[in-house]
Every structure is written in structure tokens, then in C-alpha cells.
PDB file as gemmi writes it, atoms N, CA and C in Angstrom:
CRYST1    1.000    1.000    1.000  90.00  90.00  90.00 P 1                      
ATOM      1  N   MET A   1       7.175 -47.093 -17.892  1.00  0.00           N  
ATOM      2  CA  MET A   1       7.348 -46.578 -16.549  1.00  0.00           C  
ATOM      3  C   MET A   1       6.874 -45.128 -16.520  1.00  0.00           C  
ATOM      4  N   ASN A   2       5.960 -44.832 -15.622  1.00  0.00           N  
ATOM      5  CA  ASN A   2       5.420 -43.478 -15.506  1.00  0.00           C  
ATOM      6  C   ASN A   2       6.321 -42.627 -14.632  1.00  0.00           C  
ATOM      7  N   PRO A   3       6.579 -41.384 -15.073  1.00  0.00           N  
ATOM      8  CA  PRO A   3       7.357 -40.502 -14.202  1.00  0.00           C  
ATOM      9  C   PRO A   3       6.535 -40.188 -12.957  1.00  0.00           C  
ATOM     10  N   ARG A   4       7.216 -40.022 -11.854  1.00  0.00           N  
ATOM     11  CA  ARG A   4       6.535 -39.722 -10.582  1.00  0.00           C  
ATOM     12  C   ARG A   4       5.955 -38.318 -10.637  1.00  0.00           C  
ATOM     13  N   LYS A   5       4.718 -38.207 -10.287  1.00  0.00           N  
ATOM     14  CA  LYS A   5       4.064 -36.905 -10.224  1.00  0.00           C  
ATOM     15  C   LYS A   5       3.787 -36.589  -8.771  1.00  0.00           C  
ATOM     16  N   ASP A   6       3.987 -35.316  -8.412  1.00  0.00           N  
ATOM     17  CA  ASP A   6       3.647 -34.890  -7.062  1.00  0.00           C  
ATOM     18  C   ASP A   6       2.141 -34.930  -6.907  1.00  0.00           C  
ATOM     19  N   PRO A   7       1.669 -35.266  -5.712  1.00  0.00           N  
ATOM     20  CA  PRO A   7       0.217 -35.278  -5.510  1.00  0.00           C  
ATOM     21  C   PRO A   7      -0.343 -33.863  -5.640  1.00  0.00           C  
ATOM     22  N   LEU A   8      -1.603 -33.781  -6.017  1.00  0.00           N  
ATOM     23  CA  LEU A   8      -2.246 -32.474  -6.128  1.00  0.00           C  
ATOM     24  C   LEU A   8      -2.295 -31.816  -4.751  1.00  0.00           C  
ATOM     25  N   PRO A   9      -2.108 -30.506  -4.711  1.00  0.00           N  
ATOM     26  CA  PRO A   9      -2.179 -29.823  -3.420  1.00  0.00           C  
ATOM     27  C   PRO A   9      -3.615 -29.842  -2.887  1.00  0.00           C  
ATOM     28  N   VAL A  10      -3.736 -29.710  -1.583  1.00  0.00           N  
ATOM     29  CA  VAL A  10      -5.055 -29.639  -0.969  1.00  0.00           C  
ATOM     30  C   VAL A  10      -5.580 -28.221  -1.180  1.00  0.00           C  
ATOM     31  N   LEU A  11      -6.691 -28.123  -1.873  1.00  0.00           N  
ATOM     32  CA  LEU A  11      -7.277 -26.820  -2.183  1.00  0.00           C  
ATOM     33  C   LEU A  11      -8.588 -26.708  -1.411  1.00  0.00           C  
ATOM     34  N   GLU A  12      -8.614 -25.766  -0.476  1.00  0.00           N  
ATOM     35  CA  GLU A  12      -9.747 -25.701   0.438  1.00  0.00           C  
ATOM     36  C   GLU A  12     -10.849 -24.747  -0.002  1.00  0.00           C  
ATOM     37  N   THR A  13     -10.513 -23.742  -0.783  1.00  0.00           N  
ATOM     38  CA  THR A  13     -11.535 -22.763  -1.168  1.00  0.00           C  
ATOM     39  C   THR A  13     -11.681 -22.724  -2.685  1.00  0.00           C  
ATOM     40  N   ASP A  14     -12.806 -22.184  -3.117  1.00  0.00           N  
ATOM     41  CA  ASP A  14     -13.022 -22.019  -4.559  1.00  0.00           C  
ATOM     42  C   ASP A  14     -11.963 -21.110  -5.159  1.00  0.00           C  
ATOM     43  N   GLU A  15     -11.554 -20.088  -4.394  1.00  0.00           N  
ATOM     44  CA  GLU A  15     -10.533 -19.158  -4.876  1.00  0.00           C  
ATOM     45  C   GLU A  15      -9.207 -19.882  -5.100  1.00  0.00           C  
ATOM     46  N   GLU A  16      -8.826 -20.742  -4.163  1.00  0.00           N  
ATOM     47  CA  GLU A  16      -7.583 -21.511  -4.319  1.00  0.00           C  
ATOM     48  C   GLU A  16      -7.667 -22.425  -5.536  1.00  0.00           C  
ATOM     49  N   ARG A  17      -8.823 -23.088  -5.724  1.00  0.00           N  
ATOM     50  CA  ARG A  17      -8.994 -23.975  -6.874  1.00  0.00           C  
ATOM     51  C   ARG A  17      -8.908 -23.184  -8.185  1.00  0.00           C  
ATOM     52  N   ALA A  18      -9.550 -22.030  -8.220  1.00  0.00           N  
ATOM     53  CA  ALA A  18      -9.534 -21.209  -9.437  1.00  0.00           C  
ATOM     54  C   ALA A  18      -8.116 -20.752  -9.758  1.00  0.00           C  
ATOM     55  N   GLU A  19      -7.366 -20.333  -8.727  1.00  0.00           N  
ATOM     56  CA  GLU A  19      -5.989 -19.895  -8.952  1.00  0.00           C  
ATOM     57  C   GLU A  19      -5.123 -21.055  -9.439  1.00  0.00           C  
ATOM     58  N   TYR A  20      -5.297 -22.227  -8.835  1.00  0.00           N  
ATOM     59  CA  TYR A  20      -4.518 -23.405  -9.234  1.00  0.00           C  
ATOM     60  C   TYR A  20      -4.817 -23.757 -10.690  1.00  0.00           C  
ATOM     61  N   GLU A  21      -6.108 -23.781 -11.039  1.00  0.00           N  
ATOM     62  CA  GLU A  21      -6.487 -24.122 -12.414  1.00  0.00           C  
ATOM     63  C   GLU A  21      -5.951 -23.092 -13.399  1.00  0.00           C  
ATOM     64  N   PHE A  22      -5.986 -21.821 -13.026  1.00  0.00           N  
ATOM     65  CA  PHE A  22      -5.464 -20.748 -13.875  1.00  0.00           C  
ATOM     66  C   PHE A  22      -3.972 -20.961 -14.126  1.00  0.00           C  
ATOM     67  N   ASN A  23      -3.238 -21.254 -13.050  1.00  0.00           N  
ATOM     68  CA  ASN A  23      -1.792 -21.456 -13.181  1.00  0.00           C  
ATOM     69  C   ASN A  23      -1.468 -22.686 -14.018  1.00  0.00           C  
ATOM     70  N   GLU A  24      -2.210 -23.760 -13.810  1.00  0.00           N  
ATOM     71  CA  GLU A  24      -1.962 -25.000 -14.533  1.00  0.00           C  
ATOM     72  C   GLU A  24      -2.307 -24.868 -16.015  1.00  0.00           C  
ATOM     73  N   ALA A  25      -3.223 -23.977 -16.347  1.00  0.00           N  
ATOM     74  CA  ALA A  25      -3.647 -23.802 -17.731  1.00  0.00           C  
ATOM     75  C   ALA A  25      -2.792 -22.771 -18.458  1.00  0.00           C  
ATOM     76  N   ASP A  26      -1.675 -22.385 -17.861  1.00  0.00           N  
ATOM     77  CA  ASP A  26      -0.816 -21.349 -18.457  1.00  0.00           C  
ATOM     78  C   ASP A  26      -1.613 -20.090 -18.767  1.00  0.00           C  
ATOM     79  N   GLY A  27      -2.410 -19.663 -17.793  1.00  0.00           N  
ATOM     80  CA  GLY A  27      -3.267 -18.508 -17.976  1.00  0.00           C  
ATOM     81  C   GLY A  27      -2.562 -17.179 -17.810  1.00  0.00           C  
ATOM     82  N   TRP A  28      -1.264 -17.202 -17.574  1.00  0.00           N  
ATOM     83  CA  TRP A  28      -0.536 -15.945 -17.392  1.00  0.00           C  
ATOM     84  C   TRP A  28      -0.480 -15.182 -18.698  1.00  0.00           C  
ATOM     85  N   VAL A  29      -0.622 -13.896 -18.596  1.00  0.00           N  
ATOM     86  CA  VAL A  29      -0.630 -13.025 -19.767  1.00  0.00           C  
ATOM     87  C   VAL A  29       0.552 -12.068 -19.655  1.00  0.00           C  
ATOM     88  N   SER A  30       1.261 -11.883 -20.747  1.00  0.00           N  
ATOM     89  CA  SER A  30       2.405 -10.976 -20.754  1.00  0.00           C  
ATOM     90  C   SER A  30       1.954  -9.555 -20.463  1.00  0.00           C  
ATOM     91  N   THR A  31       2.748  -8.858 -19.660  1.00  0.00           N  
ATOM     92  CA  THR A  31       2.423  -7.463 -19.360  1.00  0.00           C  
ATOM     93  C   THR A  31       3.230  -6.512 -20.228  1.00  0.00           C  
ATOM     94  N   GLY A  32       3.967  -7.038 -21.162  1.00  0.00           N  
ATOM     95  CA  GLY A  32       4.737  -6.181 -22.045  1.00  0.00           C  
ATOM     96  C   GLY A  32       6.161  -5.987 -21.547  1.00  0.00           C  
ATOM     97  N   ASP A  33       6.759  -4.894 -21.965  1.00  0.00           N  
ATOM     98  CA  ASP A  33       8.155  -4.598 -21.652  1.00  0.00           C  
ATOM     99  C   ASP A  33       8.308  -4.225 -20.180  1.00  0.00           C  
ATOM    100  N   ILE A  34       8.833  -5.135 -19.390  1.00  0.00           N  
ATOM    101  CA  ILE A  34       8.970  -4.912 -17.954  1.00  0.00           C  
ATOM    102  C   ILE A  34       9.980  -3.800 -17.652  1.00  0.00           C  
ATOM    103  N   ALA A  35      11.014  -3.655 -18.463  1.00  0.00           N  
ATOM    104  CA  ALA A  35      12.014  -2.608 -18.226  1.00  0.00           C  
ATOM    105  C   ALA A  35      11.368  -1.222 -18.360  1.00  0.00           C  
ATOM    106  N   GLU A  36      10.498  -1.072 -19.336  1.00  0.00           N  
ATOM    107  CA  GLU A  36       9.819   0.208 -19.531  1.00  0.00           C  
ATOM    108  C   GLU A  36       8.894   0.520 -18.349  1.00  0.00           C  
ATOM    109  N   LYS A  37       8.158  -0.477 -17.902  1.00  0.00           N  
ATOM    110  CA  LYS A  37       7.260  -0.282 -16.753  1.00  0.00           C  
ATOM    111  C   LYS A  37       8.059   0.015 -15.485  1.00  0.00           C  
ATOM    112  N   ARG A  38       9.178  -0.680 -15.309  1.00  0.00           N  
ATOM    113  CA  ARG A  38      10.018  -0.455 -14.133  1.00  0.00           C  
ATOM    114  C   ARG A  38      10.547   0.975 -14.121  1.00  0.00           C  
ATOM    115  N   ALA A  39      10.982   1.481 -15.279  1.00  0.00           N  
ATOM    116  CA  ALA A  39      11.491   2.854 -15.368  1.00  0.00           C  
ATOM    117  C   ALA A  39      10.388   3.861 -15.045  1.00  0.00           C  
ATOM    118  N   MET A  40       9.174   3.611 -15.544  1.00  0.00           N  
ATOM    119  CA  MET A  40       8.052   4.502 -15.276  1.00  0.00           C  
ATOM    120  C   MET A  40       7.732   4.518 -13.775  1.00  0.00           C  
ATOM    121  N   LEU A  41       7.696   3.345 -13.154  1.00  0.00           N  
ATOM    122  CA  LEU A  41       7.399   3.265 -11.723  1.00  0.00           C  
ATOM    123  C   LEU A  41       8.499   3.903 -10.885  1.00  0.00           C  
ATOM    124  N   LYS A  42       9.745   3.764 -11.319  1.00  0.00           N  
ATOM    125  CA  LYS A  42      10.856   4.388 -10.597  1.00  0.00           C  
ATOM    126  C   LYS A  42      10.727   5.902 -10.639  1.00  0.00           C  
ATOM    127  N   GLN A  43      10.384   6.453 -11.793  1.00  0.00           N  
ATOM    128  CA  GLN A  43      10.210   7.901 -11.912  1.00  0.00           C  
ATOM    129  C   GLN A  43       9.052   8.387 -11.037  1.00  0.00           C  
ATOM    130  N   ALA A  44       7.970   7.624 -11.000  1.00  0.00           N  
ATOM    131  CA  ALA A  44       6.829   7.997 -10.160  1.00  0.00           C  
ATOM    132  C   ALA A  44       7.234   7.991  -8.687  1.00  0.00           C  
ATOM    133  N   ALA A  45       7.985   6.979  -8.286  1.00  0.00           N  
ATOM    134  CA  ALA A  45       8.434   6.895  -6.895  1.00  0.00           C  
ATOM    135  C   ALA A  45       9.351   8.062  -6.549  1.00  0.00           C  
ATOM    136  N   LEU A  46      10.234   8.426  -7.454  1.00  0.00           N  
ATOM    137  CA  LEU A  46      11.142   9.549  -7.197  1.00  0.00           C  
ATOM    138  C   LEU A  46      10.370  10.860  -7.069  1.00  0.00           C  
ATOM    139  N   ARG A  47       9.317  11.037  -7.885  1.00  0.00           N  
ATOM    140  CA  ARG A  47       8.496  12.248  -7.769  1.00  0.00           C  
ATOM    141  C   ARG A  47       7.804  12.303  -6.411  1.00  0.00           C  
ATOM    142  N   ILE A  48       7.319  11.164  -5.953  1.00  0.00           N  
ATOM    143  CA  ILE A  48       6.657  11.119  -4.651  1.00  0.00           C  
ATOM    144  C   ILE A  48       7.656  11.430  -3.545  1.00  0.00           C  
ATOM    145  N   LEU A  49       8.852  10.847  -3.630  1.00  0.00           N  
ATOM    146  CA  LEU A  49       9.866  11.099  -2.608  1.00  0.00           C  
ATOM    147  C   LEU A  49      10.282  12.560  -2.587  1.00  0.00           C  
ATOM    148  N   ASP A  50      10.382  13.177  -3.767  1.00  0.00           N  
ATOM    149  CA  ASP A  50      10.729  14.592  -3.842  1.00  0.00           C  
ATOM    150  C   ASP A  50       9.676  15.450  -3.151  1.00  0.00           C  
ATOM    151  N   ASP A  51       8.427  15.054  -3.292  1.00  0.00           N  
ATOM    152  CA  ASP A  51       7.313  15.826  -2.760  1.00  0.00           C  
ATOM    153  C   ASP A  51       7.174  15.670  -1.246  1.00  0.00           C  
ATOM    154  N   THR A  52       7.898  14.721  -0.658  1.00  0.00           N  
ATOM    155  CA  THR A  52       7.710  14.452   0.761  1.00  0.00           C  
ATOM    156  C   THR A  52       8.872  14.953   1.617  1.00  0.00           C  
ATOM    157  N   ALA A  53       9.662  15.885   1.099  1.00  0.00           N  
ATOM    158  CA  ALA A  53      10.723  16.460   1.923  1.00  0.00           C  
ATOM    159  C   ALA A  53      10.066  17.085   3.148  1.00  0.00           C  
ATOM    160  N   ARG A  54      10.602  16.818   4.284  1.00  0.00           N  
ATOM    161  CA  ARG A  54       9.973  17.232   5.537  1.00  0.00           C  
ATOM    162  C   ARG A  54      10.821  18.246   6.271  1.00  0.00           C  
ATOM    163  N   GLN A  55      10.139  19.113   6.993  1.00  0.00           N  
ATOM    164  CA  GLN A  55      10.800  20.029   7.895  1.00  0.00           C  
ATOM    165  C   GLN A  55      10.074  19.944   9.222  1.00  0.00           C  
ATOM    166  N   GLN A  56      10.825  19.701  10.269  1.00  0.00           N  
ATOM    167  CA  GLN A  56      10.230  19.586  11.583  1.00  0.00           C  
ATOM    168  C   GLN A  56       9.938  20.977  12.132  1.00  0.00           C  
ATOM    169  N   ILE A  57       8.742  21.135  12.743  1.00  0.00           N  
ATOM    170  CA  ILE A  57       8.361  22.405  13.350  1.00  0.00           C  
ATOM    171  C   ILE A  57       7.858  22.129  14.762  1.00  0.00           C  
ATOM    172  N   SER A  58       7.722  23.176  15.514  1.00  0.00           N  
ATOM    173  CA  SER A  58       7.177  23.073  16.860  1.00  0.00           C  
ATOM    174  C   SER A  58       6.016  24.051  16.969  1.00  0.00           C  
ATOM    175  N   ILE A  59       4.884  23.580  17.471  1.00  0.00           N  
ATOM    176  CA  ILE A  59       3.727  24.456  17.648  1.00  0.00           C  
ATOM    177  C   ILE A  59       3.166  24.265  19.048  1.00  0.00           C  
ATOM    178  N   SER A  60       2.460  25.260  19.505  1.00  0.00           N  
ATOM    179  CA  SER A  60       1.743  25.150  20.777  1.00  0.00           C  
ATOM    180  C   SER A  60       0.272  24.960  20.456  1.00  0.00           C  
ATOM    181  N   ILE A  61      -0.365  24.047  21.162  1.00  0.00           N  
ATOM    182  CA  ILE A  61      -1.769  23.756  20.938  1.00  0.00           C  
ATOM    183  C   ILE A  61      -2.411  23.514  22.299  1.00  0.00           C  
ATOM    184  N   SER A  62      -3.657  23.883  22.434  1.00  0.00           N  
ATOM    185  CA  SER A  62      -4.319  23.704  23.733  1.00  0.00           C  
ATOM    186  C   SER A  62      -4.402  22.217  24.071  1.00  0.00           C  
ATOM    187  N   GLU A  63      -4.342  21.923  25.359  1.00  0.00           N  
ATOM    188  CA  GLU A  63      -4.422  20.532  25.812  1.00  0.00           C  
ATOM    189  C   GLU A  63      -5.733  19.899  25.369  1.00  0.00           C  
ATOM    190  N   HIS A  64      -6.811  20.682  25.424  1.00  0.00           N  
ATOM    191  CA  HIS A  64      -8.121  20.179  25.040  1.00  0.00           C  
ATOM    192  C   HIS A  64      -8.146  19.788  23.556  1.00  0.00           C  
ATOM    193  N   ASP A  65      -7.622  20.665  22.695  1.00  0.00           N  
ATOM    194  CA  ASP A  65      -7.593  20.360  21.265  1.00  0.00           C  
ATOM    195  C   ASP A  65      -6.710  19.151  20.976  1.00  0.00           C  
ATOM    196  N   LEU A  66      -5.565  19.087  21.652  1.00  0.00           N  
ATOM    197  CA  LEU A  66      -4.667  17.956  21.431  1.00  0.00           C  
ATOM    198  C   LEU A  66      -5.327  16.651  21.872  1.00  0.00           C  
ATOM    199  N   ALA A  67      -6.021  16.669  22.993  1.00  0.00           N  
ATOM    200  CA  ALA A  67      -6.710  15.468  23.461  1.00  0.00           C  
ATOM    201  C   ALA A  67      -7.766  15.023  22.445  1.00  0.00           C  
ATOM    202  N   ARG A  68      -8.510  15.991  21.893  1.00  0.00           N  
ATOM    203  CA  ARG A  68      -9.528  15.660  20.888  1.00  0.00           C  
ATOM    204  C   ARG A  68      -8.885  15.104  19.618  1.00  0.00           C  
ATOM    205  N   LEU A  69      -7.749  15.682  19.202  1.00  0.00           N  
ATOM    206  CA  LEU A  69      -7.039  15.170  18.021  1.00  0.00           C  
ATOM    207  C   LEU A  69      -6.525  13.752  18.265  1.00  0.00           C  
ATOM    208  N   LYS A  70      -6.007  13.503  19.463  1.00  0.00           N  
ATOM    209  CA  LYS A  70      -5.520  12.156  19.788  1.00  0.00           C  
ATOM    210  C   LYS A  70      -6.663  11.147  19.762  1.00  0.00           C  
ATOM    211  N   THR A  71      -7.826  11.552  20.250  1.00  0.00           N  
ATOM    212  CA  THR A  71      -8.986  10.660  20.228  1.00  0.00           C  
ATOM    213  C   THR A  71      -9.405  10.360  18.799  1.00  0.00           C  
ATOM    214  N   LYS A  72      -9.489  11.395  17.978  1.00  0.00           N  
ATOM    215  CA  LYS A  72      -9.882  11.202  16.574  1.00  0.00           C  
ATOM    216  C   LYS A  72      -8.869  10.323  15.835  1.00  0.00           C  
ATOM    217  N   ALA A  73      -7.574  10.524  16.126  1.00  0.00           N  
ATOM    218  CA  ALA A  73      -6.538   9.710  15.494  1.00  0.00           C  
ATOM    219  C   ALA A  73      -6.673   8.252  15.930  1.00  0.00           C  
ATOM    220  N   ALA A  74      -6.926   8.027  17.209  1.00  0.00           N  
ATOM    221  CA  ALA A  74      -7.085   6.665  17.712  1.00  0.00           C  
ATOM    222  C   ALA A  74      -8.284   5.982  17.053  1.00  0.00           C  
ATOM    223  N   GLU A  75      -9.355   6.726  16.848  1.00  0.00           N  
ATOM    224  CA  GLU A  75     -10.542   6.172  16.169  1.00  0.00           C  
ATOM    225  C   GLU A  75     -10.206   5.730  14.754  1.00  0.00           C  
ATOM    226  N   ARG A  76      -9.254   6.421  14.126  1.00  0.00           N  
ATOM    227  CA  ARG A  76      -8.847   6.089  12.756  1.00  0.00           C  
ATOM    228  C   ARG A  76      -7.675   5.101  12.729  1.00  0.00           C  
ATOM    229  N   GLY A  77      -7.155   4.766  13.911  1.00  0.00           N  
ATOM    230  CA  GLY A  77      -6.042   3.814  13.974  1.00  0.00           C  
ATOM    231  C   GLY A  77      -4.741   4.377  13.442  1.00  0.00           C  
ATOM    232  N   MET A  78      -4.497   5.646  13.721  1.00  0.00           N  
ATOM    233  CA  MET A  78      -3.273   6.283  13.220  1.00  0.00           C  
ATOM    234  C   MET A  78      -2.668   7.143  14.318  1.00  0.00           C  
ATOM    235  N   PRO A  79      -1.362   7.436  14.221  1.00  0.00           N  
ATOM    236  CA  PRO A  79      -0.737   8.335  15.193  1.00  0.00           C  
ATOM    237  C   PRO A  79      -1.326   9.748  15.053  1.00  0.00           C  
ATOM    238  N   TYR A  80      -1.429  10.463  16.171  1.00  0.00           N  
ATOM    239  CA  TYR A  80      -2.027  11.802  16.112  1.00  0.00           C  
ATOM    240  C   TYR A  80      -1.184  12.752  15.273  1.00  0.00           C  
ATOM    241  N   GLU A  81       0.146  12.536  15.249  1.00  0.00           N  
ATOM    242  CA  GLU A  81       0.991  13.400  14.418  1.00  0.00           C  
ATOM    243  C   GLU A  81       0.624  13.259  12.940  1.00  0.00           C  
ATOM    244  N   SER A  82       0.322  12.023  12.523  1.00  0.00           N  
ATOM    245  CA  SER A  82      -0.071  11.792  11.125  1.00  0.00           C  
ATOM    246  C   SER A  82      -1.396  12.463  10.814  1.00  0.00           C  
ATOM    247  N   LEU A  83      -2.318  12.418  11.769  1.00  0.00           N  
ATOM    248  CA  LEU A  83      -3.599  13.097  11.560  1.00  0.00           C  
ATOM    249  C   LEU A  83      -3.396  14.599  11.406  1.00  0.00           C  
ATOM    250  N   ILE A  84      -2.582  15.186  12.272  1.00  0.00           N  
ATOM    251  CA  ILE A  84      -2.305  16.623  12.187  1.00  0.00           C  
ATOM    252  C   ILE A  84      -1.651  16.953  10.847  1.00  0.00           C  
ATOM    253  N   ASP A  85      -0.704  16.114  10.414  1.00  0.00           N  
ATOM    254  CA  ASP A  85      -0.039  16.324   9.128  1.00  0.00           C  
ATOM    255  C   ASP A  85      -1.046  16.271   7.990  1.00  0.00           C  
ATOM    256  N   THR A  86      -1.962  15.323   8.053  1.00  0.00           N  
ATOM    257  CA  THR A  86      -2.988  15.194   7.019  1.00  0.00           C  
ATOM    258  C   THR A  86      -3.895  16.411   6.992  1.00  0.00           C  
ATOM    259  N   ILE A  87      -4.316  16.860   8.159  1.00  0.00           N  
ATOM    260  CA  ILE A  87      -5.183  18.048   8.234  1.00  0.00           C  
ATOM    261  C   ILE A  87      -4.473  19.264   7.645  1.00  0.00           C  
ATOM    262  N   LEU A  88      -3.223  19.479   8.013  1.00  0.00           N  
ATOM    263  CA  LEU A  88      -2.463  20.628   7.495  1.00  0.00           C  
ATOM    264  C   LEU A  88      -2.249  20.511   5.990  1.00  0.00           C  
ATOM    265  N   HIS A  89      -1.957  19.308   5.529  1.00  0.00           N  
ATOM    266  CA  HIS A  89      -1.735  19.090   4.097  1.00  0.00           C  
ATOM    267  C   HIS A  89      -3.003  19.424   3.306  1.00  0.00           C  
ATOM    268  N   GLU A  90      -4.147  18.909   3.767  1.00  0.00           N  
ATOM    269  CA  GLU A  90      -5.405  19.172   3.070  1.00  0.00           C  
ATOM    270  C   GLU A  90      -5.735  20.665   3.084  1.00  0.00           C  
ATOM    271  N   TYR A  91      -5.487  21.326   4.196  1.00  0.00           N  
ATOM    272  CA  TYR A  91      -5.755  22.765   4.284  1.00  0.00           C  
ATOM    273  C   TYR A  91      -4.849  23.547   3.330  1.00  0.00           C  
ATOM    274  N   ALA A  92      -3.565  23.199   3.314  1.00  0.00           N  
ATOM    275  CA  ALA A  92      -2.609  23.901   2.440  1.00  0.00           C  
ATOM    276  C   ALA A  92      -2.904  23.660   0.970  1.00  0.00           C  
ATOM    277  N   LYS A  93      -3.401  22.465   0.672  1.00  0.00           N  
ATOM    278  CA  LYS A  93      -3.723  22.106  -0.703  1.00  0.00           C  
ATOM    279  C   LYS A  93      -4.935  22.877  -1.211  1.00  0.00           C  
ATOM    280  N   GLY A  94      -5.787  23.298  -0.281  1.00  0.00           N  
ATOM    281  CA  GLY A  94      -6.960  24.075  -0.689  1.00  0.00           C  
ATOM    282  C   GLY A  94      -8.161  23.244  -0.606  1.00  0.00           C  
TER     283      GLY A  94                                                      
END                                                                             
């Protein structure tokens, strides 16, 4: 008596077939000590969070300049405040 096997999944693309074959062939490779990597990534995240302490400020800017900044931000698909923050950050960084 043969054990019941689930039917093969429908694989529509070459990428799906390659991934399925990789998984079925036990192609996974150990990445080493996960606890050590997790600790390293946690420290990196904490450094990034430390560096992003924010202080809210208020500035006056001409309507014309603000309109141009809003347009440029929209072209990049981002809020204009983020664009201004990026510009100031790059300037302060040198």
C-alpha cells in the first residue's frame, strides 16, 4: 500500500520551479550561529535608533520655495517634510 502523496503544486514560472526544486533537494545552507547574528543585528538596530533622536523645529520658508519642494517631493513619491529632512541631513553631514 502506497502512502498518499499530495499532488505537486502548480508551478507557473521558471522561478517558482527553481525554488520548488531547490527546496525539495534540501538545498538550504546553514547560516551559522543564529543567536550571534541576532545579537549583531540588534546592536546595529539600536545604533540606528540612537542616531535618529528627533527634535521638532519650526521654520519660515517662502511660499514659492515650499511649493517647489512639495513638487520635487511628489516627483520622488515622498512627503515634503521627508525631503526637507533629507536635504538638511545631507547638508549637515557635509
